[in-house]
All heavy atoms as TSV, in Angstrom:
chain	resi	resn	atom	element	x	y	z
A	1	MET	N	N	5.424	23.553	-3.576
A	1	MET	CA	C	5.163	22.419	-2.816
A	1	MET	C	C	6.062	22.305	-1.548
A	1	MET	O	O	7.373	22.474	-1.845
A	1	MET	CB	C	5.176	21.149	-3.658
A	1	MET	CG	C	4.467	19.916	-3.052
A	1	MET	SD	S	3.651	18.853	-4.073
A	1	MET	CE	C	2.399	19.801	-4.877
A	2	ALA	N	N	5.579	21.948	-0.508
A	2	ALA	CA	C	6.412	21.888	0.753
A	2	ALA	C	C	7.251	20.650	0.623
A	2	ALA	O	O	6.905	19.607	0.305
A	2	ALA	CB	C	5.591	21.899	1.976
A	3	ARG	N	N	8.535	20.788	1.124
A	3	ARG	CA	C	9.416	19.686	1.158
A	3	ARG	C	C	10.173	19.674	2.477
A	3	ARG	O	O	10.411	20.727	3.004
A	3	ARG	CB	C	10.383	19.766	-0.015
A	3	ARG	CG	C	9.672	19.742	-1.284
A	3	ARG	CD	C	10.636	19.522	-2.418
A	3	ARG	NE	N	11.319	18.200	-2.361
A	3	ARG	CZ	C	12.211	17.872	-3.082
A	3	ARG	NH1	N	12.716	18.610	-4.009
A	3	ARG	NH2	N	12.838	16.686	-2.991
A	4	ARG	N	N	10.571	18.483	2.926
A	4	ARG	CA	C	11.220	18.397	4.152
A	4	ARG	C	C	12.618	18.901	4.050
A	4	ARG	O	O	13.316	18.656	3.028
A	4	ARG	CB	C	11.206	16.907	4.570
A	4	ARG	CG	C	11.886	16.701	5.885
A	4	ARG	CD	C	11.613	15.202	6.277
A	4	ARG	NE	N	12.598	14.295	5.671
A	4	ARG	CZ	C	13.755	14.017	5.926
A	4	ARG	NH1	N	14.321	14.503	7.082
A	4	ARG	NH2	N	14.516	13.202	5.294
A	5	ALA	N	N	13.139	19.555	5.059
A	5	ALA	CA	C	14.495	19.968	5.109
A	5	ALA	C	C	15.417	18.828	4.809
A	5	ALA	O	O	15.309	17.761	5.409
A	5	ALA	CB	C	14.883	20.629	6.430
A	6	GLY	N	N	16.354	19.086	3.929
A	6	GLY	CA	C	17.254	18.003	3.530
A	6	GLY	C	C	16.749	17.034	2.432
A	6	GLY	O	O	17.440	16.062	2.082
A	7	SER	N	N	15.527	17.372	1.913
A	7	SER	CA	C	15.026	16.475	0.937
A	7	SER	C	C	15.723	16.564	-0.475
A	7	SER	O	O	15.399	15.842	-1.393
A	7	SER	CB	C	13.470	16.603	0.759
A	7	SER	OG	O	13.203	17.980	0.379
A	8	ASP	N	N	16.571	17.492	-0.485
A	8	ASP	CA	C	17.380	17.647	-1.832
A	8	ASP	C	C	18.276	16.419	-1.951
A	8	ASP	O	O	18.842	16.283	-3.100
A	8	ASP	CB	C	18.233	18.924	-1.754
A	8	ASP	CG	C	19.223	19.061	-0.609
A	8	ASP	OD1	O	18.882	18.520	0.510
A	8	ASP	OD2	O	20.250	19.596	-0.815
A	9	ARG	N	N	18.358	15.543	-1.098
A	9	ARG	CA	C	19.155	14.347	-1.205
A	9	ARG	C	C	18.333	13.320	-2.111
A	9	ARG	O	O	19.017	12.189	-2.285
A	9	ARG	CB	C	19.489	13.771	0.134
A	9	ARG	CG	C	20.635	14.702	0.841
A	9	ARG	CD	C	20.802	14.142	2.202
A	9	ARG	NE	N	19.664	14.353	3.029
A	9	ARG	CZ	C	19.458	13.821	4.119
A	9	ARG	NH1	N	20.203	12.852	4.632
A	9	ARG	NH2	N	18.279	14.004	4.782
A	10	GLY	N	N	17.250	13.607	-2.520
A	10	GLY	CA	C	16.395	12.666	-3.248
A	10	GLY	C	C	15.341	12.020	-2.494
A	10	GLY	O	O	15.236	12.207	-1.166
A	11	PRO	N	N	14.412	11.303	-3.086
A	11	PRO	CA	C	13.362	10.725	-2.357
A	11	PRO	C	C	13.727	9.682	-1.366
A	11	PRO	O	O	12.922	9.472	-0.324
A	11	PRO	CB	C	12.340	10.080	-3.523
A	11	PRO	CG	C	13.235	10.026	-4.589
A	11	PRO	CD	C	14.469	11.052	-4.541
A	12	GLU	N	N	14.872	8.984	-1.582
A	12	GLU	CA	C	15.232	7.990	-0.636
A	12	GLU	C	C	15.566	8.615	0.699
A	12	GLU	O	O	15.487	7.944	1.856
A	12	GLU	CB	C	16.512	7.194	-1.081
A	12	GLU	CG	C	17.762	8.035	-1.236
A	12	GLU	CD	C	17.819	8.877	-2.544
A	12	GLU	OE1	O	16.850	8.819	-3.355
A	12	GLU	OE2	O	18.779	9.671	-2.527
A	13	ALA	N	N	15.823	10.054	0.759
A	13	ALA	CA	C	16.063	10.650	2.097
A	13	ALA	C	C	14.870	10.695	3.005
A	13	ALA	O	O	15.056	10.992	4.135
A	13	ALA	CB	C	16.759	12.106	1.740
A	14	ILE	N	N	13.736	10.491	2.550
A	14	ILE	CA	C	12.509	10.614	3.326
A	14	ILE	C	C	12.308	9.346	4.164
A	14	ILE	O	O	11.592	9.286	5.112
A	14	ILE	CB	C	11.234	11.004	2.734
A	14	ILE	CG1	C	10.723	9.950	1.633
A	14	ILE	CG2	C	11.440	12.284	1.829
A	14	ILE	CD1	C	9.398	10.178	1.159
A	15	VAL	N	N	12.921	8.223	3.898
A	15	VAL	CA	C	12.814	6.965	4.541
A	15	VAL	C	C	13.841	6.962	5.576
A	15	VAL	O	O	14.991	7.241	5.371
A	15	VAL	CB	C	13.006	5.744	3.660
A	15	VAL	CG1	C	12.961	4.533	4.512
A	15	VAL	CG2	C	12.026	5.710	2.526
A	16	THR	N	N	13.410	6.920	6.870
A	16	THR	CA	C	14.232	6.959	7.969
A	16	THR	C	C	14.494	5.631	8.605
A	16	THR	O	O	13.547	4.747	8.682
A	16	THR	CB	C	13.672	7.883	9.116
A	16	THR	OG1	O	12.486	7.403	9.453
A	16	THR	CG2	C	13.504	9.309	8.591
A	17	GLY	N	N	15.644	5.470	9.160
A	17	GLY	CA	C	15.970	4.213	9.736
A	17	GLY	C	C	15.567	4.302	11.326
A	17	GLY	O	O	15.584	5.204	11.861
A	18	GLU	N	N	15.265	3.121	11.817
A	18	GLU	CA	C	14.890	3.000	13.224
A	18	GLU	C	C	15.754	1.852	13.879
A	18	GLU	O	O	16.325	1.035	13.076
A	18	GLU	CB	C	13.525	2.718	13.499
A	18	GLU	CG	C	12.548	3.803	13.162
A	18	GLU	CD	C	11.127	3.634	13.732
A	18	GLU	OE1	O	10.811	2.466	14.145
A	18	GLU	OE2	O	10.440	4.616	13.722
A	19	ALA	N	N	15.739	1.796	15.111
A	19	ALA	CA	C	16.381	0.718	15.806
A	19	ALA	C	C	15.825	-0.612	15.221
A	19	ALA	O	O	14.777	-0.843	14.905
A	19	ALA	CB	C	16.157	0.701	17.262
A	20	GLY	N	N	16.687	-1.485	14.912
A	20	GLY	CA	C	16.391	-2.786	14.250
A	20	GLY	C	C	16.673	-2.778	12.755
A	20	GLY	O	O	16.376	-3.734	12.051
A	21	GLY	N	N	16.859	-1.626	12.264
A	21	GLY	CA	C	17.165	-1.499	10.799
A	21	GLY	C	C	16.013	-1.380	9.907
A	21	GLY	O	O	16.207	-1.287	8.742
A	22	ALA	N	N	14.789	-1.320	10.342
A	22	ALA	CA	C	13.688	-1.295	9.406
A	22	ALA	C	C	13.435	0.219	8.989
A	22	ALA	O	O	13.326	1.092	9.940
A	22	ALA	CB	C	12.380	-1.868	10.174
A	23	PRO	N	N	13.276	0.434	7.802
A	23	PRO	CA	C	13.074	1.826	7.311
A	23	PRO	C	C	11.694	2.099	7.423
A	23	PRO	O	O	10.738	1.319	7.179
A	23	PRO	CB	C	13.600	1.773	5.879
A	23	PRO	CG	C	13.301	0.396	5.399
A	23	PRO	CD	C	13.594	-0.495	6.643
A	24	HIS	N	N	11.423	3.370	7.844
A	24	HIS	CA	C	10.022	3.905	8.049
A	24	HIS	C	C	9.851	5.190	7.545
A	24	HIS	O	O	10.845	5.969	7.295
A	24	HIS	CB	C	9.700	3.807	9.527
A	24	HIS	CG	C	9.564	2.401	10.059
A	24	HIS	ND1	N	8.534	1.541	9.772
A	24	HIS	CD2	C	10.353	1.735	10.856
A	24	HIS	CE1	C	8.760	0.308	10.422
A	24	HIS	NE2	N	9.868	0.425	10.992
A	25	VAL	N	N	8.669	5.708	7.293
A	25	VAL	CA	C	8.429	7.091	6.709
A	25	VAL	C	C	7.600	7.983	7.647
A	25	VAL	O	O	7.024	8.888	7.134
A	25	VAL	CB	C	7.590	6.880	5.270
A	25	VAL	CG1	C	8.554	6.221	4.317
A	25	VAL	CG2	C	6.455	6.050	5.374
A	26	ARG	N	N	7.562	7.692	8.786
A	26	ARG	CA	C	6.661	8.364	9.775
A	26	ARG	C	C	6.844	9.880	9.689
A	26	ARG	O	O	5.930	10.618	9.987
A	26	ARG	CB	C	6.776	7.756	11.185
A	26	ARG	CG	C	6.010	6.620	11.426
A	26	ARG	CD	C	5.923	6.157	12.813
A	26	ARG	NE	N	6.300	4.717	12.843
A	26	ARG	CZ	C	7.138	4.217	13.738
A	26	ARG	NH1	N	7.702	4.953	14.633
A	26	ARG	NH2	N	7.470	2.990	13.686
A	27	SER	N	N	8.119	10.328	9.529
A	27	SER	CA	C	8.300	11.799	9.575
A	27	SER	C	C	7.620	12.484	8.345
A	27	SER	O	O	7.513	13.623	8.468
A	27	SER	CB	C	9.826	12.032	9.583
A	27	SER	OG	O	10.385	11.624	8.286
A	28	GLN	N	N	7.352	11.739	7.373
A	28	GLN	CA	C	6.630	12.298	6.183
A	28	GLN	C	C	5.159	12.086	6.109
A	28	GLN	O	O	4.463	12.492	5.287
A	28	GLN	CB	C	7.287	11.644	4.977
A	28	GLN	CG	C	8.709	12.026	4.747
A	28	GLN	CD	C	8.803	13.546	4.572
A	28	GLN	OE1	O	8.256	14.191	3.711
A	28	GLN	NE2	N	9.649	14.099	5.580
A	29	LEU	N	N	4.470	11.451	7.213
A	29	LEU	CA	C	3.192	11.182	7.118
A	29	LEU	C	C	2.178	12.397	7.060
A	29	LEU	O	O	1.222	12.424	6.306
A	29	LEU	CB	C	2.670	10.155	8.206
A	29	LEU	CG	C	3.335	8.891	8.170
A	29	LEU	CD1	C	2.927	8.000	9.348
A	29	LEU	CD2	C	3.136	8.212	6.827
A	30	GLY	N	N	2.554	13.465	7.787
A	30	GLY	CA	C	1.771	14.678	7.853
A	30	GLY	C	C	1.691	15.274	6.436
A	30	GLY	O	O	0.743	15.677	5.911
A	31	ALA	N	N	2.881	15.423	5.805
A	31	ALA	CA	C	3.005	15.940	4.459
A	31	ALA	C	C	2.254	15.096	3.416
A	31	ALA	O	O	1.590	15.590	2.500
A	31	ALA	CB	C	4.525	16.202	4.056
A	32	TYR	N	N	2.325	13.791	3.708
A	32	TYR	CA	C	1.744	12.921	2.731
A	32	TYR	C	C	0.162	13.028	2.780
A	32	TYR	O	O	-0.444	13.111	1.749
A	32	TYR	CB	C	2.107	11.462	3.031
A	32	TYR	CG	C	1.380	10.429	2.137
A	32	TYR	CD1	C	1.865	10.114	0.888
A	32	TYR	CD2	C	0.467	9.546	2.688
A	32	TYR	CE1	C	1.261	9.248	0.106
A	32	TYR	CE2	C	-0.043	8.596	1.880
A	32	TYR	CZ	C	0.290	8.344	0.638
A	32	TYR	OH	O	-0.292	7.471	-0.081
A	33	ALA	N	N	-0.360	13.135	4.018
A	33	ALA	CA	C	-1.783	13.372	4.236
A	33	ALA	C	C	-2.299	14.639	3.652
A	33	ALA	O	O	-3.416	14.761	3.164
A	33	ALA	CB	C	-2.131	13.249	5.706
A	34	LEU	N	N	-1.443	15.624	3.703
A	34	LEU	CA	C	-1.872	16.951	3.164
A	34	LEU	C	C	-1.608	17.195	1.665
A	34	LEU	O	O	-1.882	18.224	1.137
A	34	LEU	CB	C	-1.117	18.055	3.902
A	34	LEU	CG	C	-1.564	18.105	5.396
A	34	LEU	CD1	C	-0.594	19.161	6.137
A	34	LEU	CD2	C	-2.987	18.556	5.637
A	35	GLY	N	N	-0.919	16.092	1.099
A	35	GLY	CA	C	-0.638	16.150	-0.393
A	35	GLY	C	C	0.548	17.095	-0.678
A	35	GLY	O	O	0.601	17.770	-1.670
A	36	ALA	N	N	1.396	17.309	0.308
A	36	ALA	CA	C	2.479	18.251	0.143
A	36	ALA	C	C	3.886	17.629	-0.251
A	36	ALA	O	O	4.770	18.298	-0.170
A	36	ALA	CB	C	2.620	19.014	1.550
A	37	LEU	N	N	3.780	16.359	-0.719
A	37	LEU	CA	C	5.122	15.826	-1.167
A	37	LEU	C	C	5.139	15.817	-2.624
A	37	LEU	O	O	4.157	16.083	-3.343
A	37	LEU	CB	C	5.173	14.290	-0.754
A	37	LEU	CG	C	5.071	13.993	0.801
A	37	LEU	CD1	C	5.051	12.505	0.994
A	37	LEU	CD2	C	6.313	14.592	1.444
A	38	THR	N	N	6.384	15.734	-3.152
A	38	THR	CA	C	6.550	15.661	-4.635
A	38	THR	C	C	5.944	14.340	-5.033
A	38	THR	O	O	5.700	13.459	-4.198
A	38	THR	CB	C	8.055	15.681	-4.995
A	38	THR	OG1	O	8.607	14.467	-4.596
A	38	THR	CG2	C	8.674	16.959	-4.456
A	39	PRO	N	N	5.541	14.200	-6.341
A	39	PRO	CA	C	4.972	12.915	-6.866
A	39	PRO	C	C	5.860	11.802	-6.592
A	39	PRO	O	O	5.437	10.754	-6.137
A	39	PRO	CB	C	4.947	13.117	-8.388
A	39	PRO	CG	C	4.656	14.690	-8.502
A	39	PRO	CD	C	5.593	15.198	-7.439
A	40	GLU	N	N	7.270	11.914	-6.703
A	40	GLU	CA	C	8.166	10.852	-6.359
A	40	GLU	C	C	8.174	10.509	-4.932
A	40	GLU	O	O	8.168	9.290	-4.563
A	40	GLU	CB	C	9.542	11.266	-6.888
A	40	GLU	CG	C	10.547	10.152	-6.920
A	40	GLU	CD	C	11.882	10.613	-7.563
A	40	GLU	OE1	O	12.018	11.774	-7.942
A	40	GLU	OE2	O	12.863	9.714	-7.561
A	41	GLU	N	N	8.210	11.537	-4.052
A	41	GLU	CA	C	8.141	11.258	-2.642
A	41	GLU	C	C	6.805	10.524	-2.280
A	41	GLU	O	O	6.756	9.646	-1.449
A	41	GLU	CB	C	8.319	12.505	-1.872
A	41	GLU	CG	C	9.741	13.078	-1.970
A	41	GLU	CD	C	9.725	14.603	-1.357
A	41	GLU	OE1	O	8.809	15.326	-1.413
A	41	GLU	OE2	O	10.911	14.837	-0.927
A	42	ASP	N	N	5.765	10.960	-2.881
A	42	ASP	CA	C	4.388	10.504	-2.590
A	42	ASP	C	C	4.377	8.918	-2.997
A	42	ASP	O	O	3.834	8.098	-2.241
A	42	ASP	CB	C	3.340	11.229	-3.460
A	42	ASP	CG	C	1.986	10.866	-3.003
A	42	ASP	OD1	O	1.544	11.436	-2.050
A	42	ASP	OD2	O	1.350	10.064	-3.767
A	43	ARG	N	N	4.970	8.607	-4.107
A	43	ARG	CA	C	5.000	7.145	-4.527
A	43	ARG	C	C	5.879	6.338	-3.553
A	43	ARG	O	O	5.492	5.181	-3.195
A	43	ARG	CB	C	5.497	7.077	-5.964
A	43	ARG	CG	C	4.542	7.361	-7.034
A	43	ARG	CD	C	5.097	6.991	-8.431
A	43	ARG	NE	N	6.308	7.694	-8.804
A	43	ARG	CZ	C	6.348	8.931	-9.348
A	43	ARG	NH1	N	5.210	9.552	-9.527
A	43	ARG	NH2	N	7.563	9.529	-9.574
A	44	LEU	N	N	6.919	6.965	-3.006
A	44	LEU	CA	C	7.719	6.238	-2.077
A	44	LEU	C	C	7.046	5.861	-0.874
A	44	LEU	O	O	7.041	4.826	-0.263
A	44	LEU	CB	C	9.026	6.932	-1.800
A	44	LEU	CG	C	10.021	6.213	-0.872
A	44	LEU	CD1	C	10.580	4.985	-1.487
A	44	LEU	CD2	C	11.177	7.220	-0.629
A	45	VAL	N	N	6.304	6.993	-0.230
A	45	VAL	CA	C	5.613	6.772	0.983
A	45	VAL	C	C	4.436	5.844	0.857
A	45	VAL	O	O	4.237	4.939	1.534
A	45	VAL	CB	C	5.115	8.119	1.438
A	45	VAL	CG1	C	4.156	7.907	2.691
A	45	VAL	CG2	C	6.267	8.918	1.926
A	46	ALA	N	N	3.688	5.880	-0.359
A	46	ALA	CA	C	2.524	4.964	-0.593
A	46	ALA	C	C	3.023	3.539	-0.763
A	46	ALA	O	O	2.422	2.742	-0.090
A	46	ALA	CB	C	1.841	5.438	-1.846
A	47	GLY	N	N	4.103	3.314	-1.377
A	47	GLY	CA	C	4.674	2.037	-1.481
A	47	GLY	C	C	5.076	1.442	-0.077
A	47	GLY	O	O	4.826	0.229	0.184
A	48	HIS	N	N	5.666	2.367	0.720
A	48	HIS	CA	C	6.121	1.831	2.039
A	48	HIS	C	C	4.764	1.458	2.910
A	48	HIS	O	O	4.835	0.424	3.591
A	48	HIS	CB	C	6.861	2.951	2.768
A	48	HIS	CG	C	7.269	2.448	4.136
A	48	HIS	ND1	N	8.304	1.629	4.339
A	48	HIS	CD2	C	6.707	2.794	5.403
A	48	HIS	CE1	C	8.292	1.423	5.737
A	48	HIS	NE2	N	7.476	2.127	6.295
A	49	LEU	N	N	3.751	2.361	2.833
A	49	LEU	CA	C	2.474	2.017	3.565
A	49	LEU	C	C	1.843	0.776	3.157
A	49	LEU	O	O	1.178	0.239	3.981
A	49	LEU	CB	C	1.586	3.281	3.431
A	49	LEU	CG	C	1.989	4.615	4.065
A	49	LEU	CD1	C	0.935	5.594	3.798
A	49	LEU	CD2	C	2.289	4.474	5.596
A	50	ASP	N	N	2.004	0.448	1.951
A	50	ASP	CA	C	1.400	-0.850	1.423
A	50	ASP	C	C	1.981	-1.980	2.117
A	50	ASP	O	O	1.288	-3.132	2.296
A	50	ASP	CB	C	1.577	-1.053	-0.161
A	50	ASP	CG	C	0.614	-0.121	-0.841
A	50	ASP	OD1	O	-0.412	0.340	-0.347
A	50	ASP	OD2	O	0.962	0.036	-2.089
A	51	GLY	N	N	3.259	-2.013	2.610
A	51	GLY	CA	C	3.901	-3.074	3.227
A	51	GLY	C	C	4.250	-3.008	4.628
A	51	GLY	O	O	4.909	-3.910	5.167
A	52	CYS	N	N	3.833	-1.858	5.292
A	52	CYS	CA	C	4.223	-1.652	6.655
A	52	CYS	C	C	2.981	-1.314	7.585
A	52	CYS	O	O	2.524	-0.235	7.480
A	52	CYS	CB	C	5.227	-0.570	6.787
A	52	CYS	SG	S	5.837	-0.205	8.515
A	53	ALA	N	N	2.549	-2.283	8.284
A	53	ALA	CA	C	1.270	-2.061	9.063
A	53	ALA	C	C	1.554	-1.059	10.108
A	53	ALA	O	O	0.653	-0.305	10.491
A	53	ALA	CB	C	0.858	-3.438	9.697
A	54	LYS	N	N	2.691	-0.941	10.671
A	54	LYS	CA	C	3.069	0.040	11.652
A	54	LYS	C	C	2.881	1.436	11.301
A	54	LYS	O	O	2.273	2.271	11.790
A	54	LYS	CB	C	4.465	-0.202	12.265
A	54	LYS	CG	C	4.883	0.432	13.535
A	54	LYS	CD	C	6.247	-0.010	13.984
A	54	LYS	CE	C	6.537	0.598	15.316
A	54	LYS	NZ	N	7.944	0.067	15.709
A	55	CYS	N	N	3.428	1.685	10.057
A	55	CYS	CA	C	3.365	3.077	9.467
A	55	CYS	C	C	1.934	3.308	9.008
A	55	CYS	O	O	1.443	4.429	9.035
A	55	CYS	CB	C	4.438	3.257	8.326
A	55	CYS	SG	S	6.097	3.384	9.007
A	56	ALA	N	N	1.311	2.326	8.476
A	56	ALA	CA	C	-0.135	2.495	7.955
A	56	ALA	C	C	-1.029	2.831	9.071
A	56	ALA	O	O	-1.858	3.688	8.830
A	56	ALA	CB	C	-0.523	1.173	7.222
A	57	ALA	N	N	-0.798	2.231	10.179
A	57	ALA	CA	C	-1.639	2.614	11.286
A	57	ALA	C	C	-1.428	3.999	11.855
A	57	ALA	O	O	-2.297	4.784	12.063
A	57	ALA	CB	C	-1.338	1.647	12.507
A	58	ALA	N	N	-0.120	4.455	11.778
A	58	ALA	CA	C	0.224	5.841	12.114
A	58	ALA	C	C	-0.316	6.755	11.163
A	58	ALA	O	O	-0.843	7.802	11.360
A	58	ALA	CB	C	1.721	5.893	12.274
A	59	TYR	N	N	-0.366	6.384	9.824
A	59	TYR	CA	C	-0.943	7.224	8.885
A	59	TYR	C	C	-2.364	7.418	8.975
A	59	TYR	O	O	-2.914	8.541	8.825
A	59	TYR	CB	C	-0.675	6.607	7.466
A	59	TYR	CG	C	-1.461	7.454	6.316
A	59	TYR	CD1	C	-1.044	8.759	6.109
A	59	TYR	CD2	C	-2.522	6.839	5.709
A	59	TYR	CE1	C	-1.715	9.409	5.114
A	59	TYR	CE2	C	-3.240	7.540	4.742
A	59	TYR	CZ	C	-2.767	8.915	4.544
A	59	TYR	OH	O	-3.519	9.589	3.532
A	60	ALA	N	N	-3.067	6.305	9.391
A	60	ALA	CA	C	-4.543	6.456	9.571
A	60	ALA	C	C	-4.928	7.515	10.668
A	60	ALA	O	O	-5.854	8.333	10.438
A	60	ALA	CB	C	-5.121	5.120	10.024
A	61	GLU	N	N	-4.150	7.677	11.688
A	61	GLU	CA	C	-4.297	8.624	12.603
A	61	GLU	C	C	-4.007	9.990	12.174
A	61	GLU	O	O	-4.824	10.965	12.384
A	61	GLU	CB	C	-3.332	8.402	13.916
A	61	GLU	CG	C	-3.712	7.136	14.631
A	61	GLU	CD	C	-2.805	6.831	15.743
A	61	GLU	OE1	O	-2.072	7.770	16.224
A	61	GLU	OE2	O	-2.881	5.698	16.312
A	62	VAL	N	N	-2.859	10.182	11.392
A	62	VAL	CA	C	-2.603	11.461	10.804
A	62	VAL	C	C	-3.671	11.854	9.817
A	62	VAL	O	O	-4.005	13.098	9.783
A	62	VAL	CB	C	-1.149	11.420	10.186
A	62	VAL	CG1	C	-0.864	12.716	9.317
A	62	VAL	CG2	C	-0.131	11.189	11.205
A	63	ALA	N	N	-4.040	11.020	8.972
A	63	ALA	CA	C	-5.062	11.218	7.865
A	63	ALA	C	C	-6.400	11.813	8.560
A	63	ALA	O	O	-7.050	12.728	8.084
A	63	ALA	CB	C	-5.281	10.037	7.027
A	64	ASP	N	N	-6.796	11.218	9.755
A	64	ASP	CA	C	-8.004	11.630	10.312
A	64	ASP	C	C	-7.841	13.075	10.815
A	64	ASP	O	O	-8.809	13.922	10.643
A	64	ASP	CB	C	-8.202	10.778	11.572
A	64	ASP	CG	C	-8.789	9.355	11.227
A	64	ASP	OD1	O	-9.288	9.272	10.006
A	64	ASP	OD2	O	-8.751	8.507	12.056
A	65	ALA	N	N	-6.619	13.418	11.412
A	65	ALA	CA	C	-6.408	14.773	11.814
A	65	ALA	C	C	-6.368	15.726	10.664
A	65	ALA	O	O	-7.033	16.857	10.696
A	65	ALA	CB	C	-5.038	14.918	12.558
A	66	ALA	N	N	-5.844	15.388	9.519
A	66	ALA	CA	C	-5.786	16.303	8.388
A	66	ALA	C	C	-7.251	16.492	7.885
A	66	ALA	O	O	-7.605	17.589	7.415
A	66	ALA	CB	C	-4.872	15.635	7.280
A	67	ALA	N	N	-8.099	15.431	7.864
A	67	ALA	CA	C	-9.414	15.587	7.355
A	67	ALA	C	C	-10.149	16.501	8.372
A	67	ALA	O	O	-11.082	17.325	7.880
A	67	ALA	CB	C	-10.106	14.221	7.321
A	68	LEU	N	N	-9.940	16.472	9.637
A	68	LEU	CA	C	-10.573	17.382	10.517
A	68	LEU	C	C	-10.145	18.825	10.373
A	68	LEU	O	O	-11.029	19.697	10.530
A	68	LEU	CB	C	-10.370	16.915	12.026
A	68	LEU	CG	C	-10.974	15.622	12.368
A	68	LEU	CD1	C	-10.472	15.196	13.840
A	68	LEU	CD2	C	-12.515	15.701	12.433
A	69	LEU	N	N	-8.961	19.032	9.902
A	69	LEU	CA	C	-8.608	20.353	9.655
A	69	LEU	C	C	-9.370	21.043	8.511
A	69	LEU	O	O	-9.662	22.330	8.604
A	69	LEU	CB	C	-7.106	20.440	9.276
A	69	LEU	CG	C	-5.992	20.193	10.443
A	69	LEU	CD1	C	-4.614	20.149	9.802
A	69	LEU	CD2	C	-6.145	21.330	11.417
A	70	ALA	N	N	-9.819	20.327	7.598
A	70	ALA	CA	C	-10.564	20.839	6.563
A	70	ALA	C	C	-12.006	21.370	6.955
A	70	ALA	O	O	-12.625	22.173	6.255
A	70	ALA	CB	C	-10.825	19.689	5.547
A	71	LEU	N	N	-12.353	20.947	8.156
A	71	LEU	CA	C	-13.616	21.473	8.722
A	71	LEU	C	C	-13.605	22.895	9.300
A	71	LEU	O	O	-14.658	23.513	9.514
A	71	LEU	CB	C	-14.172	20.529	9.763
A	71	LEU	CG	C	-14.371	19.069	9.332
A	71	LEU	CD1	C	-14.828	18.147	10.548
A	71	LEU	CD2	C	-15.500	18.985	8.258
A	72	PHE	N	N	-12.375	23.392	9.561
A	72	PHE	CA	C	-12.123	24.632	10.068
A	72	PHE	C	C	-12.033	25.782	9.121
A	72	PHE	O	O	-11.473	25.539	8.005
A	72	PHE	CB	C	-10.967	24.678	11.025
A	72	PHE	CG	C	-11.094	23.904	12.263
A	72	PHE	CD1	C	-10.614	22.528	12.240
A	72	PHE	CD2	C	-11.687	24.386	13.321
A	72	PHE	CE1	C	-10.782	21.840	13.483
A	72	PHE	CE2	C	-11.740	23.682	14.549
A	72	PHE	CZ	C	-11.401	22.387	14.576
A	73	ASP	N	N	-12.527	26.919	9.378
A	73	ASP	CA	C	-12.350	28.205	8.609
A	73	ASP	C	C	-11.092	28.883	9.251
A	73	ASP	O	O	-10.807	28.603	10.443
A	73	ASP	CB	C	-13.480	29.070	8.722
A	73	ASP	CG	C	-14.764	28.572	7.954
A	73	ASP	OD1	O	-14.510	27.946	6.963
A	73	ASP	OD2	O	-15.884	28.806	8.371
A	74	GLU	N	N	-10.490	29.812	8.674
A	74	GLU	CA	C	-9.413	30.458	9.164
A	74	GLU	C	C	-9.694	31.225	10.464
A	74	GLU	O	O	-8.980	31.272	11.453
A	74	GLU	CB	C	-8.875	31.507	8.190
A	74	GLU	CG	C	-7.522	32.266	8.478
A	74	GLU	CD	C	-6.980	33.108	7.526
A	74	GLU	OE1	O	-7.328	32.964	6.348
A	74	GLU	OE2	O	-6.228	33.971	7.828
A	75	GLU	N	N	-10.979	31.742	10.592
A	75	GLU	CA	C	-11.428	32.411	11.791
A	75	GLU	C	C	-11.411	31.485	12.892
A	75	GLU	O	O	-11.298	31.877	13.984
A	75	GLU	CB	C	-12.696	33.130	11.573
A	75	GLU	CG	C	-12.726	34.056	10.448
A	75	GLU	CD	C	-12.918	33.572	9.102
A	75	GLU	OE1	O	-13.672	32.541	8.955
A	75	GLU	OE2	O	-12.457	34.214	8.172
A	76	ASP	N	N	-11.750	30.293	12.665
A	76	ASP	CA	C	-11.927	29.219	13.818
A	76	ASP	C	C	-10.480	29.029	14.394
A	76	ASP	O	O	-10.488	28.692	15.586
A	76	ASP	CB	C	-12.376	27.877	13.297
A	76	ASP	CG	C	-13.739	27.978	12.816
A	76	ASP	OD1	O	-14.528	28.784	13.331
A	76	ASP	OD2	O	-14.084	27.215	11.818
A	77	LEU	N	N	-9.388	29.309	13.745
A	77	LEU	CA	C	-8.061	28.941	14.137
A	77	LEU	C	C	-7.489	30.019	15.018
A	77	LEU	O	O	-6.456	29.932	15.635
A	77	LEU	CB	C	-7.193	28.587	13.056
A	77	LEU	CG	C	-7.713	27.455	12.168
A	77	LEU	CD1	C	-6.768	27.225	11.008
A	77	LEU	CD2	C	-7.657	26.106	13.028
A	78	TRP	N	N	-8.139	31.230	15.068
A	78	TRP	CA	C	-7.614	32.367	15.797
A	78	TRP	C	C	-8.378	32.478	17.169
A	78	TRP	O	O	-9.129	32.756	17.640
A	78	TRP	CB	C	-7.529	33.644	14.947
A	78	TRP	CG	C	-6.668	33.513	13.863
A	78	TRP	CD1	C	-6.953	33.286	12.571
A	78	TRP	CD2	C	-5.210	33.536	13.944
A	78	TRP	NE1	N	-5.855	33.211	11.854
A	78	TRP	CE2	C	-4.767	33.367	12.624
A	78	TRP	CE3	C	-4.366	33.722	15.000
A	78	TRP	CZ2	C	-3.354	33.361	12.266
A	78	TRP	CZ3	C	-2.905	33.724	14.558
A	78	TRP	CH2	C	-2.502	33.557	13.253
């Protein structure tokens, strides 16, 4: 399973701080949409999305793109 560089620091490492001190998970949304996170990381991102409209909106955009990728065959990408 794919993991973000530096994720050996544990699942809390996937939450990133932004100006204003609010933790966000935007850097993990692509991996989350593709199902490429560990179960623990997946739970952390899902929990964050439940309470953060900003990240949930960003996830909706990423999830749409991930769904569109499923429509392509390998030959379509070359």
